[in-house]
N, CA and C atoms as an extended XYZ file, in Angstrom:
531
Properties=species:S:1:pos:R:3:atomname:S:1:resname:S:1:resid:I:1 pbc="F F F"
N       112.916       94.825      110.224 N   MET     1
C       111.997       95.999      109.632 CA  MET     1
C       110.604       96.077      110.248 C   MET     1
N       110.327       95.347      110.616 N   SER     2
C       109.142       94.830      110.999 CA  SER     2
C       108.518       95.375      112.092 C   SER     2
N       107.463       96.131      112.282 N   VAL     3
C       106.737       96.609      113.482 CA  VAL     3
C       105.846       95.455      113.843 C   VAL     3
N       105.468       96.359      115.266 N   SER     4
C       104.703       95.327      116.489 CA  SER     4
C       103.575       94.933      115.841 C   SER     4
N       103.046       93.786      116.205 N   ARG     5
C       102.142       92.956      115.258 CA  ARG     5
C       100.430       92.934      116.126 C   ARG     5
N       100.799       94.100      116.728 N   THR     6
C        99.266       94.500      117.421 CA  THR     6
C        98.304       94.940      116.409 C   THR     6
N        97.402       95.488      116.681 N   GLN     7
C        95.961       95.972      115.878 CA  GLN     7
C        96.974       97.127      115.186 C   GLN     7
N        97.095       97.574      114.204 N   LEU     8
C        97.785       98.804      113.984 CA  LEU     8
C        96.558       99.936      113.060 C   LEU     8
N        96.314      101.038      113.095 N   GLU     9
C        95.634      101.292      112.259 CA  GLU     9
C        96.165      102.305      111.430 C   GLU     9
N        95.864      102.222      109.847 N   LEU    10
C        96.238      102.793      108.864 CA  LEU    10
C        95.304      103.814      108.535 C   LEU    10
N        96.175      105.096      108.274 N   SER    11
C        95.420      105.965      107.508 CA  SER    11
C        94.961      105.439      105.910 C   SER    11
N        93.739      106.483      105.735 N   GLU    12
C        93.166      106.390      104.241 CA  GLU    12
C        94.503      106.820      103.526 C   GLU    12
N        95.249      107.458      103.687 N   LYS    13
C        96.258      108.030      102.699 CA  LYS    13
C        97.446      106.856      102.523 C   LYS    13
N        97.738      106.242      103.784 N   GLN    14
C        98.616      104.839      104.102 CA  GLN    14
C        97.745      103.726      102.890 C   GLN    14
N        96.500      103.755      103.113 N   ILE    15
C        95.586      102.422      102.732 CA  ILE    15
C        95.932      102.829      101.032 C   ILE    15
N        95.790      104.263      100.467 N   HIS    16
C        95.504      104.391       99.107 CA  HIS    16
C        96.795      104.707       98.379 C   HIS    16
N        97.716      104.763       99.248 N   ASN    17
C        99.332      104.854       98.727 CA  ASN    17
C        99.573      103.010       98.392 C   ASN    17
N        98.895      102.408       99.303 N   VAL    18
C        99.223      100.596       98.767 CA  VAL    18
C        98.813      100.385       97.752 C   VAL    18
N        97.253      100.567       97.774 N   LEU    19
C        96.495      100.437       96.667 CA  LEU    19
C        96.821      101.165       95.363 C   LEU    19
N        97.732      101.986       95.131 N   ARG    20
C        97.934      102.795       94.277 CA  ARG    20
C        98.819      101.786       93.060 C   ARG    20
N        99.589      101.232       93.825 N   ASN    21
C       100.456      100.087       93.006 CA  ASN    21
C        99.966       98.763       92.526 C   ASN    21
N       100.006       98.470       91.318 N   ASN    22
C        99.146       97.232       90.645 CA  ASN    22
C        99.605       95.780       91.695 C   ASN    22
N       101.586       95.926       91.345 N   ARG    23
C       101.978       94.742       92.255 CA  ARG    23
C       101.614       94.679       93.547 C   ARG    23
N       101.417       95.567       94.132 N   ARG    24
C       101.165       95.432       95.733 CA  ARG    24
C        99.746       94.895       95.789 C   ARG    24
N        98.874       95.514       95.184 N   ARG    25
C        97.348       94.795       94.573 CA  ARG    25
C        97.232       93.406       94.399 C   ARG    25
N        97.925       92.942       93.767 N   LYS    26
C        98.672       91.862       92.793 CA  LYS    26
C        98.801       90.622       94.201 C   LYS    26
N        99.573       91.437       94.762 N   VAL    27
C       100.022       90.686       96.401 CA  VAL    27
C        99.218       90.342       97.236 C   VAL    27
N        98.090       91.446       97.353 N   LEU    28
C        97.271       91.214       97.924 CA  LEU    28
C        96.283       90.166       97.620 C   LEU    28
N        95.869       90.134       96.784 N   GLN    29
C        94.883       89.289       95.723 CA  GLN    29
C        95.531       87.584       96.016 C   GLN    29
N        96.720       87.688       96.064 N   GLN    30
C        97.545       86.396       96.071 CA  GLN    30
C        97.088       86.007       97.182 C   GLN    30
N        97.438       86.204       97.954 N   LEU    31
C        97.385       86.233       99.732 CA  LEU    31
C        95.483       85.737       99.913 C   LEU    31
N        94.885       86.538       99.764 N   GLN    32
C        93.400       86.170       99.627 CA  GLN    32
C        93.007       85.033       99.164 C   GLN    32
N        93.672       84.375       97.963 N   ARG    33
C        93.373       83.090       97.292 CA  ARG    33
C        94.452       81.974       98.332 C   ARG    33
N        94.911       82.141       99.002 N   ASN    34
C        96.435       81.196       99.415 CA  ASN    34
C        96.423       81.514      100.801 C   ASN    34
N        95.302       80.893      101.633 N   VAL    35
C        95.534       81.236      103.280 CA  VAL    35
C        96.645       80.485      103.271 C   VAL    35
N        97.564       81.092      104.226 N   GLY    36
C        98.677       80.561      105.086 CA  GLY    36
C        99.875       81.601      104.007 C   GLY    36
N       101.176       80.813      104.246 N   THR    37
C       102.326       81.301      103.732 CA  THR    37
C       102.922       80.994      102.281 C   THR    37
N       103.155       82.084      101.586 N   LEU    38
C       103.614       81.647      100.293 CA  LEU    38
C       105.398       81.726      100.125 C   LEU    38
N       105.656       81.607       99.171 N   THR    39
C       107.155       81.796       98.775 CA  THR    39
C       107.461       83.202       98.192 C   THR    39
N       108.003       84.031       98.376 N   VAL    40
C       108.585       85.086       97.077 CA  VAL    40
C       108.173       84.674       95.991 C   VAL    40
N       108.969       83.306       95.649 N   ARG    41
C       109.041       82.641       94.170 CA  ARG    41
C       107.680       82.581       93.679 C   ARG    41
N       106.844       81.797       94.415 N   GLU    42
C       105.681       81.367       93.828 CA  GLU    42
C       104.614       82.803       93.704 C   GLU    42
N       104.854       83.751       94.532 N   LEU    43
C       104.233       85.116       94.556 CA  LEU    43
C       104.398       85.787       93.818 C   LEU    43
N       106.144       85.613       92.912 N   SER    44
C       106.383       86.732       91.881 CA  SER    44
C       106.147       85.512       90.274 C   SER    44
N       105.839       84.503       90.533 N   GLU    45
C       105.655       83.577       89.383 CA  GLU    45
C       103.927       84.152       89.121 C   GLU    45
N       103.031       84.185       90.188 N   ALA    46
C       101.777       84.212       89.744 CA  ALA    46
C       101.352       85.286       89.440 C   ALA    46
N       102.298       86.559       90.110 N   ILE    47
C       102.160       87.769       89.672 CA  ILE    47
C       102.722       88.182       88.294 C   ILE    47
N       104.113       87.317       88.153 N   ALA    48
C       104.173       87.816       86.688 CA  ALA    48
C       103.203       86.929       85.436 C   ALA    48
N       102.375       85.564       85.889 N   GLU    49
C       101.617       85.218       84.951 CA  GLU    49
C       100.252       86.461       85.016 C   GLU    49
N       100.017       86.839       85.553 N   ALA    50
C        98.536       87.884       85.610 CA  ALA    50
C        99.329       89.025       84.975 C   ALA    50
N       100.520       89.116       85.062 N   GLU    51
C       101.019       90.355       83.873 CA  GLU    51
C       100.864       90.370       82.735 C   GLU    51
N       101.743       88.958       82.755 N   THR    52
C       101.610       88.691       81.143 CA  THR    52
C       100.525       88.106       80.484 C   THR    52
N        99.968       87.546       81.259 N   GLY    53
C        98.886       86.408       80.824 CA  GLY    53
C        99.452       85.350       79.860 C   GLY    53
N       100.913       84.781       80.294 N   LYS    54
C       101.078       83.129       80.102 CA  LYS    54
C       101.899       82.745       81.172 C   LYS    54
N       101.442       81.212       80.826 N   SER    55
C       101.855       80.150       82.006 CA  SER    55
C       102.866       79.220       81.234 C   SER    55
N       104.094       79.423       81.330 N   PRO    56
C       104.865       80.679       82.713 CA  PRO    56
C       105.283       81.615       82.311 C   PRO    56
N       105.159       82.482       83.201 N   PRO    57
C       105.370       83.923       82.355 CA  PRO    57
C       107.067       83.777       82.286 C   PRO    57
N       107.506       84.856       80.971 N   PRO    58
C       109.122       84.974       80.764 CA  PRO    58
C       109.822       85.053       81.954 C   PRO    58
N       110.581       84.755       81.845 N   ARG    59
C       111.847       84.356       82.712 CA  ARG    59
C       112.235       85.882       83.443 C   ARG    59
N       112.460       86.534       82.364 N   ASN    60
C       112.892       87.913       82.300 CA  ASN    60
C       112.005       88.585       83.628 C   ASN    60
N       110.522       88.561       82.931 N   ILE    61
C       109.451       89.063       83.985 CA  ILE    61
C       109.285       88.666       85.256 C   ILE    61
N       109.073       87.195       85.061 N   ARG    62
C       109.392       86.729       87.202 CA  ARG    62
C       110.536       87.536       87.432 C   ARG    62
N       111.955       87.444       87.209 N   ASP    63
C       112.445       88.154       87.712 CA  ASP    63
C       112.632       89.426       87.618 C   ASP    63
N       112.137       90.242       86.772 N   SER    64
C       111.686       91.364       87.115 CA  SER    64
C       110.724       92.148       88.044 C   SER    64
N       109.511       91.150       88.503 N   VAL    65
C       108.570       91.041       89.544 CA  VAL    65
C       108.973       90.521       90.842 C   VAL    65
N       110.129       89.678       90.791 N   TYR    66
C       110.851       89.113       92.062 CA  TYR    66
C       111.666       90.113       92.927 C   TYR    66
N       112.669       90.951       92.092 N   ASN    67
C       113.555       92.056       92.696 CA  ASN    67
C       112.876       93.127       93.155 C   ASN    67
N       111.754       93.232       92.657 N   SER    68
C       110.869       94.139       93.119 CA  SER    68
C       110.501       94.055       94.051 C   SER    68
N       109.390       92.849       93.882 N   LEU    69
C       108.512       92.443       95.453 CA  LEU    69
C       110.117       92.398       96.641 C   LEU    69
N       111.046       92.071       96.548 N   ASN    70
C       112.054       91.608       97.371 CA  ASN    70
C       112.735       92.981       97.907 C   ASN    70
N       112.564       94.017       97.031 N   GLN    71
C       113.309       95.520       97.314 CA  GLN    71
C       112.636       96.651       97.859 C   GLN    71
N       111.237       96.360       97.158 N   THR    72
C       110.208       97.468       97.408 CA  THR    72
C       108.918       96.759       97.935 C   THR    72
N       108.423       96.233       97.090 N   HIS    73
C       106.954       96.190       97.829 CA  HIS    73
C       106.756       95.073       98.934 C   HIS    73
N       107.098       94.270       99.378 N   LEU    74
C       107.037       93.413      100.658 CA  LEU    74
C       107.788       94.191      101.534 C   LEU    74
N       108.763       94.921      101.457 N   PRO    75
C       109.192       95.628      102.672 CA  PRO    75
C       108.300       96.931      103.386 C   PRO    75
N       108.059       97.589      102.376 N   LYS    76
C       106.750       98.106      102.626 CA  LYS    76
C       105.459       97.755      103.355 C   LYS    76
N       105.052       96.783      102.727 N   LEU    77
C       103.541       95.803      103.639 CA  LEU    77
C       104.060       95.632      104.513 C   LEU    77
N       105.544       94.896      105.088 N   ASP    78
C       105.723       94.614      105.793 CA  ASP    78
C       105.704       95.744      107.218 C   ASP    78
N       106.115       96.654      106.751 N   ALA    79
C       106.568       97.967      107.710 CA  ALA    79
C       105.167       98.637      107.881 C   ALA    79
N       104.165       97.896      107.223 N   LEU    80
C       102.476       98.865      107.748 CA  LEU    80
C       101.903       97.800      108.410 C   LEU    80
N       102.442       96.376      108.241 N   GLY    81
C       101.577       95.597      109.315 CA  GLY    81
C       100.544       94.953      108.562 C   GLY    81
N       100.934       94.869      107.399 N   ILE    82
C        99.527       94.615      106.400 CA  ILE    82
C       100.149       92.736      106.190 C   ILE    82
N       101.006       92.413      106.177 N   LEU    83
C       101.910       91.359      105.964 CA  LEU    83
C       103.095       91.273      106.517 C   LEU    83
N       103.580       89.887      106.788 N   GLU    84
C       105.000       89.261      107.292 CA  GLU    84
C       105.408       89.014      106.541 C   GLU    84
N       107.076       89.783      106.059 N   TYR    85
C       107.632       89.440      105.153 CA  TYR    85
C       109.277       88.704      105.983 C   TYR    85
N       109.264       87.843      105.602 N   ASP    86
C       110.529       86.903      106.214 CA  ASP    86
C       111.528       87.137      104.924 C   ASP    86
N       112.645       88.140      105.428 N   GLN    87
C       113.738       88.321      104.221 CA  GLN    87
C       114.448       86.795      103.998 C   GLN    87
N       115.299       86.579      105.230 N   HIS    88
C       115.854       85.299      105.056 CA  HIS    88
C       115.221       83.920      104.407 C   HIS    88
N       114.112       83.681      104.994 N   ARG    89
C       113.577       82.526      104.604 CA  ARG    89
C       112.902       82.894      103.352 C   ARG    89
N       112.184       83.882      102.754 N   LYS    90
C       112.021       84.578      101.377 CA  LYS    90
C       110.009       84.137      101.800 C   LYS    90
N       109.835       84.349      102.535 N   THR    91
C       108.295       83.879      102.714 CA  THR    91
C       107.094       85.267      103.098 C   THR    91
N       106.476       85.140      102.734 N   VAL    92
C       104.918       85.956      103.259 CA  VAL    92
C       103.734       85.634      103.663 C   VAL    92
N       103.204       85.969      104.755 N   SER    93
C       101.960       85.643      105.213 CA  SER    93
C       101.034       87.126      105.647 C   SER    93
N       100.008       86.851      105.500 N   VAL    94
C        98.717       87.909      105.759 CA  VAL    94
C        98.765       88.232      107.530 C   VAL    94
N        98.600       89.523      107.677 N   GLN    95
C        98.594       90.058      109.154 CA  GLN    95
C        97.562       90.707      108.967 C   GLN    95
N        97.107       91.184      110.481 N   PRO    96
C        95.625       91.756      110.201 CA  PRO    96
C        95.767       93.311      109.760 C   PRO    96
N        96.551       93.743      109.839 N   GLY    97
C        96.463       94.947      108.589 CA  GLY    97
C        95.893       95.061      107.393 C   GLY    97
N        95.691       93.843      106.989 N   ALA    98
C        95.378       93.633      105.506 CA  ALA    98
C        94.290       93.402      105.353 C   ALA    98
N        93.543       93.298      106.505 N   ARG    99
C        91.998       93.475      106.188 CA  ARG    99
C        91.126       94.953      106.443 C   ARG    99
N        92.213       95.729      107.021 N   GLN   100
C        91.161       97.499      106.797 CA  GLN   100
C        92.357       97.217      105.291 C   GLN   100
N        93.123       97.377      104.595 N   VAL   101
C        93.305       97.642      103.325 CA  VAL   101
C        92.232       96.951      102.376 C   VAL   101
N        92.038       95.825      102.597 N   SER   102
C        90.887       94.616      101.679 CA  SER   102
C        89.458       95.452      101.731 C   SER   102
N        89.288       96.015      102.687 N   LEU   103
C        88.202       97.102      102.632 CA  LEU   103
C        87.889       98.051      102.023 C   LEU   103
N        89.042       98.173      101.270 N   TYR   104
C        89.269       99.359      100.381 CA  TYR   104
C        88.998       98.865       99.068 C   TYR   104
N        89.489       97.978       98.975 N   MET   105
C        89.473       97.208       97.486 CA  MET   105
C        88.716       96.941       97.011 C   MET   105
N        88.617       97.166       95.639 N   GLU   106
C        87.228       96.516       94.812 CA  GLU   106
C        86.872       95.406       94.626 C   GLU   106
N        85.694       94.597       95.276 N   VAL   107
C        85.930       92.991       94.962 CA  VAL   107
C        84.694       92.842       93.788 C   VAL   107
N        85.435       92.404       92.667 N   VAL   108
C        84.776       91.878       91.777 CA  VAL   108
C        84.768       90.170       91.529 C   VAL   108
N        83.682       89.941       90.962 N   THR   109
C        83.511       88.489       90.369 CA  THR   109
C        84.065       87.822       89.406 C   THR   109
N        84.098       86.571       89.232 N   PRO   110
C        84.771       86.125       88.461 CA  PRO   110
C        84.505       86.563       86.672 C   PRO   110
N        82.911       87.270       86.905 N   TYR   111
C        82.741       87.566       85.888 CA  TYR   111
C        82.861       89.195       85.650 C   TYR   111
N        83.517       89.768       86.070 N   GLY   112
C        83.521       91.208       85.670 CA  GLY   112
C        83.143       92.105       86.193 C   GLY   112
N        82.193       92.071       87.243 N   ILE   113
C        81.118       92.795       87.935 CA  ILE   113
C        81.770       92.880       89.462 C   ILE   113
N        81.172       93.455       90.092 N   THR   114
C        81.410       93.784       91.554 CA  THR   114
C        80.360       92.994       92.558 C   THR   114
N        80.295       92.544       93.476 N   TRP   115
C        79.839       91.481       93.961 CA  TRP   115
C        78.457       92.112       94.718 C   TRP   115
N        78.387       93.623       95.031 N   ALA   116
C        77.367       94.312       95.326 CA  ALA   116
C        76.474       94.625       93.780 C   ALA   116
N        77.241       94.452       92.880 N   GLU   117
C        76.167       95.017       91.327 CA  GLU   117
C        75.671       93.180       91.743 C   GLU   117
N        76.241       92.461       91.524 N   TYR   118
C        75.962       90.372       91.691 CA  TYR   118
C        74.484       90.478       92.301 C   TYR   118
N        74.916       91.113       93.586 N   TYR   119
C        73.509       90.860       94.232 CA  TYR   119
C        72.222       91.541       94.066 C   TYR   119
N        72.829       92.801       93.777 N   GLN   120
C        71.351       93.395       93.634 CA  GLN   120
C        71.017       93.393       92.306 C   GLN   120
N        71.588       92.890       91.585 N   LEU   121
C        70.913       91.980       90.174 CA  LEU   121
C        70.312       90.924       90.710 C   LEU   121
N        71.029       90.161       91.502 N   LEU   122
C        69.943       88.223       92.023 CA  LEU   122
C        68.776       89.259       92.862 C   LEU   122
N        68.883       90.242       93.341 N   LEU   123
C        67.663       90.484       94.289 CA  LEU   123
C        66.462       91.298       92.987 C   LEU   123
N        67.180       91.827       92.253 N   LEU   124
C        66.268       92.546       91.631 CA  LEU   124
C        65.365       91.360       90.595 C   LEU   124
N        66.280       90.316       90.212 N   THR   125
C        65.967       89.443       89.052 CA  THR   125
C        64.659       88.572       90.357 C   THR   125
N        65.269       88.386       91.433 N   ALA   126
C        64.403       87.443       92.201 CA  ALA   126
C        63.014       88.247       92.461 C   ALA   126
N        62.796       89.652       92.474 N   LEU   127
C        61.597       90.539       93.065 CA  LEU   127
C        61.151       90.568       91.837 C   LEU   127
N        61.199       90.791       90.337 N   LEU   128
C        60.562       90.285       88.893 CA  LEU   128
C        60.098       89.110       89.075 C   LEU   128
N        60.666       87.845       89.228 N   ALA   129
C        60.432       86.346       88.982 CA  ALA   129
C        59.358       86.370       89.963 C   ALA   129
N        59.162       86.784       91.597 N   VAL   130
C        58.112       86.654       92.325 CA  VAL   130
C        56.625       87.224       91.797 C   VAL   130
N        57.197       88.425       91.319 N   ILE   131
C        56.151       89.011       90.740 CA  ILE   131
C        55.308       88.651       89.395 C   ILE   131
N        55.950       88.459       88.681 N   ALA   132
C        55.828       87.222       87.543 CA  ALA   132
C        54.981       86.155       87.645 C   ALA   132
N        55.064       85.155       89.066 N   ALA   133
C        54.505       83.867       88.770 CA  ALA   133
C        53.389       84.442       89.965 C   ALA   133
N        53.272       85.494       90.694 N   GLU   134
C        52.435       86.160       91.394 CA  GLU   134
C        51.189       86.176       89.877 C   GLU   134
N        51.157       87.394       89.298 N   ILE   135
C        50.339       87.837       88.319 CA  ILE   135
C        50.228       86.313       86.971 C   ILE   135
N        51.075       85.511       87.311 N   GLY   136
C        50.774       84.678       86.562 CA  GLY   136
C        51.414       84.505       84.818 C   GLY   136
N        52.087       85.297       84.693 N   ALA   137
C        53.196       85.815       83.570 CA  ALA   137
C        53.360       84.262       82.899 C   ALA   137
N        53.458       84.255       81.550 N   PRO   138
C        53.905       82.819       80.690 CA  PRO   138
C        55.306       82.541       81.253 C   PRO   138
N        55.065       81.520       81.058 N   LEU   139
C        56.187       80.465       81.687 CA  LEU   139
C        56.508       81.047       83.155 C   LEU   139
N        55.818       81.566       84.258 N   PHE   140
C        55.565       81.482       85.813 CA  PHE   140
C        54.442       81.118       85.974 C   PHE   140
N        53.602       81.056       85.225 N   SER   141
C        51.959       80.605       85.783 CA  SER   141
C        52.039       79.577       86.253 C   SER   141
N        53.143       78.623       86.027 N   ALA   142
C        52.916       77.013       86.465 CA  ALA   142
C        53.689       76.951       88.043 C   ALA   142
N        54.377       77.762       88.102 N   ILE   143
C        55.269       78.057       89.379 CA  ILE   143
C        54.758       78.751       90.431 C   ILE   143
N        54.569       77.740       91.519 N   SER   144
C        54.270       79.189       92.886 CA  SER   144
C        55.100       79.883       93.372 C   SER   144
N        55.008       80.913       93.312 N   PRO   145
C        56.006       82.409       94.263 CA  PRO   145
C        56.864       82.103       95.110 C   PRO   145
N        56.159       81.164       96.028 N   LEU   146
C        57.048       80.654       97.111 CA  LEU   146
C        57.868       79.591       96.907 C   LEU   146
N        57.555       78.970       95.567 N   LEU   147
C        59.024       78.403       95.156 CA  LEU   147
C        60.192       79.152       94.243 C   LEU   147
N        59.486       80.013       93.676 N   VAL   148
C        60.610       81.156       93.168 CA  VAL   148
C        61.340       81.715       94.167 C   VAL   148
N        60.646       82.155       95.265 N   CYS   149
C        61.367       82.736       96.185 CA  CYS   149
C        62.173       81.856       97.233 C   CYS   149
N        61.888       80.602       97.062 N   SER   150
C        62.787       79.588       97.569 CA  SER   150
C        64.161       79.038       97.032 C   SER   150
N        63.997       79.330       95.706 N   LEU   151
C        65.173       79.177       94.868 CA  LEU   151
C        66.331       80.203       94.532 C   LEU   151
N        65.402       81.467       94.567 N   PHE   152
C        66.532       82.610       94.963 CA  PHE   152
C        66.970       82.547       96.216 C   PHE   152
N        66.144       82.047       97.228 N   LEU   153
C        67.218       82.137       98.213 CA  LEU   153
C        68.211       81.273       98.622 C   LEU   153
N        68.091       80.280       97.994 N   VAL   154
C        69.427       79.030       97.561 CA  VAL   154
C        70.135       80.368       97.126 C   VAL   154
N        70.241       80.646       96.035 N   VAL   155
C        71.113       80.821       95.318 CA  VAL   155
C        71.604       82.048       96.030 C   VAL   155
N        71.209       82.941       96.532 N   LEU   156
C        71.668       83.857       97.487 CA  LEU   156
C        72.577       83.156       98.416 C   LEU   156
N        72.026       82.291       99.198 N   GLY   157
C        72.636       81.594      100.100 CA  GLY   157
C        74.098       81.075       99.365 C   GLY   157
N        74.110       80.073       98.611 N   GLY   158
C        75.074       79.891       97.836 CA  GLY   158
C        76.027       81.168       97.762 C   GLY   158
N        75.762       81.594       97.207 N   SER   159
C        76.405       82.954       96.665 CA  SER   159
C        77.332       83.504       98.145 C   SER   159
N        76.617       83.774       99.146 N   THR   160
C        77.145       84.049       99.933 CA  THR   160
C        78.185       83.067      100.816 C   THR   160
N        77.562       81.941      100.553 N   ALA   161
C        78.840       81.252      100.963 CA  ALA   161
C        80.317       81.039      100.046 C   ALA   161
N        80.076       81.364       98.681 N   TYR   162
C        81.328       81.125       98.159 CA  TYR   162
C        82.144       82.446       98.644 C   TYR   162
N        81.407       83.196       98.758 N   ARG   163
C        81.923       84.814       98.801 CA  ARG   163
C        82.794       84.281      100.325 C   ARG   163
N        82.042       84.155      101.264 N   LEU   164
C        82.844       83.481      102.604 CA  LEU   164
C        84.017       83.171      101.920 C   LEU   164
N        84.036       82.066      101.390 N   TRP   165
C        84.955       80.719      101.669 CA  TRP   165
C        85.931       81.523      100.519 C   TRP   165
N        85.935       82.458       99.687 N   SER   166
C        86.955       82.798       98.903 CA  SER   166
C        87.985       83.535       99.483 C   SER   166
N        86.547       84.409      100.650 N   ARG   167
C        87.751       85.616      101.353 CA  ARG   167
C        87.849       85.087      102.740 C   ARG   167
N        87.782       83.618      103.068 N   ARG   168
C        88.103       83.011      104.050 CA  ARG   168
C        89.474       83.922      105.091 C   ARG   168
N        90.627       84.485      104.152 N   TRP   169
C        91.869       85.056      104.677 CA  TRP   169
C        91.275       86.085      105.664 C   TRP   169
N        90.561       86.617      104.868 N   VAL   170
C        89.991       88.120      105.796 CA  VAL   170
C        89.514       88.158      107.317 C   VAL   170
N        88.602       86.598      107.078 N   TYR   171
C        87.553       86.705      107.841 CA  TYR   171
C        88.568       86.009      109.317 C   TYR   171
N        89.465       85.169      108.673 N   LEU   172
C        89.945       84.217      109.744 CA  LEU   172
C        90.929       85.600      110.648 C   LEU   172
N        91.476       86.229      109.956 N   GLN   173
C        92.601       87.078      110.304 CA  GLN   173
C        91.834       87.794      111.041 C   GLN   173
N        90.579       88.547      111.003 N   HIS   174
C        89.852       89.512      111.712 CA  HIS   174
C        89.182       88.592      112.957 C   HIS   174
N        89.122       87.285      113.329 N   LEU   175
C        88.466       86.176      114.143 CA  LEU   175
C        89.956       86.119      115.171 C   LEU   175
N        91.185       86.081      114.488 N   LEU   176
C        92.607       85.834      115.353 CA  LEU   176
C        92.947       87.208      115.808 C   LEU   176
N        92.551       88.332      115.354 N   SER   177
C        93.138       89.771      115.833 CA  SER   177
C        92.369       90.183      116.970 C   SER   177
């Protein structure tokens, strides 16, 4: 059922249709976390755990997720070129189409805010801290504005490095396609 693995252009309607389903979003999130190939069993275990909040999840939920992935979601994502689903080996790996879909997914930090909100908050805090150091506000009067700026640049650089590392599969697929 696989389509040609050349660069596919998905329509917005196709992307929104993919993202409309919670299990398909969870498949993509799991593939983001695990570069390489996953088995359908590993994928269904992780998704069932996320759905129930229990580790290990109940067997009936794992089986339900496993069946819905095999029968519906993985073949659909494979046909769109988002992932490669080997029905005989029961394995899944990311494909170039995943990059297009991931651009539409709201990316949230582990703390429940989006990365855009995090960076805006970080930069606003940095600006206020530099101004406070410059005018000699209490707690900031002994700190050089250059030091404050440097510290925030280190935090910004570390955050960016973390973000790039955590989303490495998207960037690797982009480089390989």
